[in-house]
C-alpha positions in Angstrom: 0.0 0.0 0.0 2.9 2.3 0.8 4.4 1.6 -2.6 1.1 2.3 -4.3 0.7 5.6 -2.5 4.3 6.6 -3.4 3.7 5.9 -7.1 0.3 7.6 -7.2 1.6 11.0 -8.0 3.9 10.1 -10.9 1.3 7.6 -12.2 -1.3 10.3 -12.4 1.1 12.7 -14.2 1.9 10.0 -16.7 -1.7 9.2 -17.3 -2.5 12.8 -17.7 0.3 13.2 -20.3 -0.9 10.1 -22.2 -4.4 11.5 -22.2 -3.2 14.8 -23.6 -1.2 13.0 -26.3 -4.1 10.8 -27.3 -6.5 13.8 -27.4 -4.1 15.9 -29.5 -3.5 13.0 -31.9 -7.3 12.5 -32.2 -7.7 16.1 -33.1 -5.0 16.0 -35.7 -6.6 12.9 -37.3 -10.1 14.2 -37.0 -12.3 13.5 -40.1 -15.3 15.6 -41.1 -18.6 14.4 -39.7 -20.8 12.4 -42.1 -22.9 15.4 -42.9 -19.9 17.1 -44.5 -19.1 14.3 -46.9 -20.4 14.0 -50.4 -20.7 11.0 -52.7 -19.6 11.7 -56.2 -20.5 9.2 -59.0 -19.5 9.2 -62.6 -20.2 6.7 -65.4 -18.2 6.3 -68.6 -18.2 3.6 -71.3 -14.9 1.8 -71.6 -13.6 -1.6 -72.7 -17.0 -2.6 -74.2 -18.9 -2.0 -70.9 -19.9 0.8 -68.5 -17.5 1.8 -65.8 -18.9 3.5 -62.7 -16.7 5.3 -60.2 -17.9 6.3 -56.7 -15.9 8.5 -54.5 -16.6 9.9 -51.0 -15.0 13.3 -50.5 -15.2 16.0 -47.9 -17.4 18.9 -49.1 -14.4 21.3 -49.5 -12.6 18.7 -51.7 -15.3 17.9 -54.2 -13.6 19.7 -57.0 -10.4 17.8 -56.3 -12.3 14.5 -56.2 -13.8 15.2 -59.6 -10.3 15.9 -61.1 -9.1 12.6 -59.5 -11.9 10.7 -61.1 -11.0 12.2 -64.5 -7.4 11.0 -64.0 -8.7 7.6 -63.0 -10.6 7.3 -66.2 -7.5 8.4 -68.1 -5.7 5.5 -66.5 -8.5 3.2 -67.7 -7.9 4.6 -71.2 -4.2 3.8 -70.8 -5.0 0.2 -70.0 -7.4 0.0 -72.9 -4.7 1.0 -75.3 -2.6 -1.8 -73.9 -5.1 -4.6 -73.5 -7.9 -4.3 -76.1 -7.9 -6.8 -78.9 -10.5 -4.7 -80.7 -8.0 -1.8 -81.3 -5.6 -2.6 -84.2 -2.9 -0.4 -82.7 -3.2 -1.7 -79.1 0.0 -3.0 -77.5 -1.3 -6.5 -77.2 -2.1 -6.6 -80.9 1.3 -5.3 -81.7 2.7 -8.2 -79.7 0.5 -10.6 -81.7 2.0 -9.3 -85.0 5.5 -9.2 -83.6 7.9 -11.9 -85.1 8.3 -15.2 -83.4 11.4 -15.7 -81.1 12.1 -12.0 -81.3 11.8 -10.1 -77.9 9.0 -7.5 -77.8 9.7 -4.5 -75.6 6.6 -4.4 -73.3 5.1 -1.7 -71.1 4.8 -2.1 -67.3 1.0 -2.7 -67.8 1.4 -5.5 -70.4 4.1 -7.2 -68.3 1.9 -7.1 -65.3 -1.1 -8.4 -67.2 0.7 -11.3 -68.7 2.5 -12.2 -65.5 -0.8 -12.2 -63.6 -2.3 -14.3 -66.3 0.5 -16.9 -66.1 -0.1 -17.1 -62.3 -3.8 -17.6 -62.9 -3.1 -20.2 -65.6 -1.1 -22.2 -63.1 -3.5 -21.8 -60.2 -6.5 -22.9 -62.4 -4.7 -25.9 -63.9 -4.8 -24.3 -67.3 -8.4 -23.3 -67.3 -7.5 -19.6 -67.5 -5.6 -19.0 -70.7 -5.1 -15.6 -72.5 -3.9 -17.4 -75.6 -7.5 -18.5 -76.2 -7.8 -15.8 -78.9 -8.3 -18.4 -81.8 -11.3 -19.9 -79.9 -12.8 -16.5 -79.1 -12.5 -15.5 -82.8 -14.2 -18.7 -83.8 -17.0 -18.1 -81.3 -17.5 -14.5 -82.5 -17.7 -15.8 -86.1 -20.3 -18.4 -85.0 -22.4 -15.7 -83.3 -22.2 -13.6 -86.4 -23.1 -16.3 -89.0 -25.3 -18.3 -86.6 -23.5 -21.5 -87.6 -21.4 -23.7 -85.4 -17.8 -24.3 -86.4 -16.7 -27.6 -88.0 -14.7 -30.2 -86.1 -11.7 -29.3 -88.2 -12.1 -25.5 -87.3 -12.3 -26.3 -83.6 -9.3 -28.6 -83.6 -7.3 -26.1 -85.6 -8.1 -23.3 -83.1 -7.3 -25.4 -80.1 -3.9 -26.3 -81.6 -3.0 -22.6 -81.5 -3.8 -22.2 -77.8 -1.2 -22.6 -75.0 0.5 -20.3 -72.4 3.8 -22.1 -73.1 4.0 -19.9 -76.2 4.7 -16.8 -74.1 7.9 -16.1 -72.2 8.5 -13.0 -70.0 11.9 -11.6 -69.2 11.3 -9.2 -66.3 15.0 -8.0 -66.2 14.7 -6.8 -69.9 11.0 -6.0 -69.8 10.3 -8.1 -72.8 7.8 -10.7 -73.9 8.8 -13.4 -76.5 6.4 -15.6 -78.5 7.9 -19.1 -78.8 5.6 -20.1 -81.6 2.9 -18.7 -83.8 0.5 -17.6 -85.1 -0.8 -16.4 -81.7 -3.9 -14.5 -80.7 -4.1 -13.1 -77.1 -7.4 -12.2 -75.4 -7.1 -10.3 -72.2 -10.8 -9.9 -71.8 -10.9 -12.1 -68.7 -8.4 -9.9 -66.8 -8.2 -6.5 -68.5 -11.3 -4.8 -66.9 -10.3 -6.0 -63.4 -6.8 -4.7 -63.9 -8.1 -1.4 -65.2 -10.4 -1.1 -62.1 -7.3 -1.8 -59.9 -5.4 1.0 -61.6 -8.3 3.4 -61.4 -8.7 2.8 -57.6 -4.9 3.2 -57.1 -5.1 6.6 -59.0 -7.9 7.8 -56.7 -6.1 6.6 -53.5 -2.8 8.2 -54.6 -4.8 11.5 -55.1 -6.0 11.3 -51.5 -9.4 9.7 -52.1 -9.2 6.1 -50.8 -12.9 6.0 -50.0 -13.9 4.8 -53.4 -15.4 2.0 -55.5 -14.8 1.2 -59.2 -17.3 -1.0 -60.9 -16.6 -2.4 -64.4 -19.6 -4.5 -65.2 -19.0 -7.6 -62.9 -15.5 -6.5 -62.0 -15.4 -4.6 -58.7 -12.6 -2.9 -56.8 -13.4 -1.4 -53.4 -11.3 1.0 -51.4 -11.8 2.2 -47.8 -15.3 2.1 -46.3 -17.7 5.1 -46.7 -17.6 7.6 -43.8 
């Protein structure tokens, strides 16, 4: 009891100091009350679907948030120019036309997309395969002509599919096709990657309370206030 009494004074001083520190820290990290936040939503068509971006921003930062959304959509356009097989000049189509066994200098986005695709290919025991382009083209043709492909056409398309045909050299930032002809379809990963990049753009701009929806591909940031 005597020890307790002797420490009572210093302990109270320490407790008071800690309380002051916590209170001050709380004030410095204070967020606007919910009534001072605004939800901003903007839709734009990209990659054959409708993108929707939702951002929560303090009232005094609404203009900044709108500019951040514009930059996020510019980032989606960047990914589109890399990943779309509908655009003749896209980076993935330039890779498709590139000579076999000759390294293709790839952008950071294309390298990331192909590397992630290779990991998904392994994790899915080959079910996920971005070299399925010949089969996709055959399916599009069947939809257009309303006629199923022949057995010969199916076998020919399947013979041109295989992730083994792509090799990445991260040290040189290159992608090499080991055989050809090769058709790459990034439709199963492109929109999700674009949503990732859009959310990162918003977060880097100071707006982490956001959600990017690209049809069925969703990327969620921090929770709303």
